[in-house]
Each structure stands twice: as structure tokens, then as C-alpha cells.
C-alpha positions as CSV (number, residue, x, y, z in Angstrom):
1,M,3.7,19.7,24.7
2,H,5.2,21.8,21.9
3,H,3.7,21.3,18.5
4,E,6.8,19.7,17.0
5,A,7.2,17.4,20.0
6,V,3.5,16.2,19.5
7,I,4.3,15.5,15.8
8,Q,7.4,13.6,16.7
9,A,5.6,11.6,19.3
10,A,3.0,10.8,16.6
11,I,5.7,9.7,14.1
12,D,7.4,7.6,16.8
13,D,4.0,6.0,17.4
14,L,3.5,5.3,13.6
15,N,7.0,3.7,13.5
16,L,5.9,1.2,16.2
17,Q,2.8,0.2,14.1
18,L,3.0,-2.8,11.7
19,V,0.7,-0.9,9.3
20,P,0.8,2.8,10.0
21,N,-2.8,4.1,10.9
22,Y,-2.7,7.8,10.3
23,T,-6.3,8.6,11.2
24,T,-6.2,6.9,14.6
25,T,-2.8,8.2,15.5
26,A,-3.7,11.8,14.4
27,K,-6.8,11.7,16.5
28,K,-4.8,10.3,19.5
29,Y,-2.4,13.2,19.3
30,G,-5.0,15.9,18.3
31,I,-3.3,16.8,15.0
32,S,-4.4,16.8,11.3
33,C,-4.2,13.5,9.6
34,H,-3.1,15.2,6.4
35,M,-0.2,17.0,8.2
36,L,0.9,13.8,10.0
37,S,1.0,11.8,6.8
38,R,3.0,14.6,5.0
39,C,5.6,14.8,7.8
40,Y,5.8,11.0,8.1
41,N,6.3,10.6,4.4
42,N,8.8,13.5,4.1
43,L,10.8,12.0,6.9
44,L,10.8,8.5,5.2
45,G,12.0,10.3,1.9
46,L,14.7,12.1,3.8
47,C,16.0,8.8,5.3
48,D,16.0,7.2,1.8
49,R,18.0,10.2,0.4
50,L,20.5,10.1,3.3
51,E,21.1,6.3,2.8
52,S,21.6,6.9,-0.9
53,I,24.0,9.7,-0.4
54,S,26.0,7.8,2.3
55,S,26.2,4.8,0.1
56,Q,27.8,6.9,-2.7
57,L,30.5,8.2,-0.4
58,T,33.5,6.1,0.4
59,Q,34.2,6.1,4.1
60,P,32.6,9.5,4.6
61,P,33.6,11.6,7.7
62,S,30.7,11.9,10.1
63,H,30.7,15.7,10.0
64,V,30.1,15.6,6.3
65,L,27.1,13.4,6.7
66,M,25.9,15.5,9.5
67,R,26.0,18.6,7.3
68,I,24.2,16.9,4.5
69,Y,21.5,15.7,7.1
70,E,21.1,19.1,8.5
71,T,20.7,20.6,5.0
72,L,18.1,18.0,3.9
73,F,16.3,18.1,7.2
74,S,15.8,21.9,7.2
75,S,14.5,22.0,3.7
76,Q,12.3,18.8,3.7
77,F,10.9,18.1,7.1
78,C,7.3,19.1,7.3
79,S,7.3,22.7,6.1
80,T,3.9,23.3,8.0
81,L,5.3,23.1,11.5
82,V,4.1,26.3,13.1
């Protein structure tokens, strides 16, 4: 499985957990616990920013939100994915 796909699967697994257990999930997917927590927290921060931006816009066109999402995602999502 491609490295980004492994991280995404681990993040999906964390989302299903009532209390995210980074250590167990990282071991399960064979990735660094530190990297998993950074990626997961960056993603949560990104979602919060998107919600904030979308609430400030009045009836925003979907293409504008998509462009904002792509800009934030490319600059914030786990810069250590290699």
C-alpha cells in the first residue's frame, strides 16, 4: 500500500475510535506514532479552518470553497509524507 494510503487508513481508523489511540494505531499500520499524530492533528486543524471560512461566506459557490480547501490542504496536510 502506498505510504499516503497507509496514513489515510490509520487516520480513518482513529476517526472510528472514541478516544484516539495513536500508539496502537501507529503500530497496527507500521508507521511512526509522532507522524500519525501530526497528520491527524493537522487534518483536524484544517477542517476547523474550512468550517470557519465557510461560515464567514454568505452562500459560497462550491468552486470557491474547493479552491480554498485545495490551498489549505496542500500547505498544511502532513508535510512529512514522502
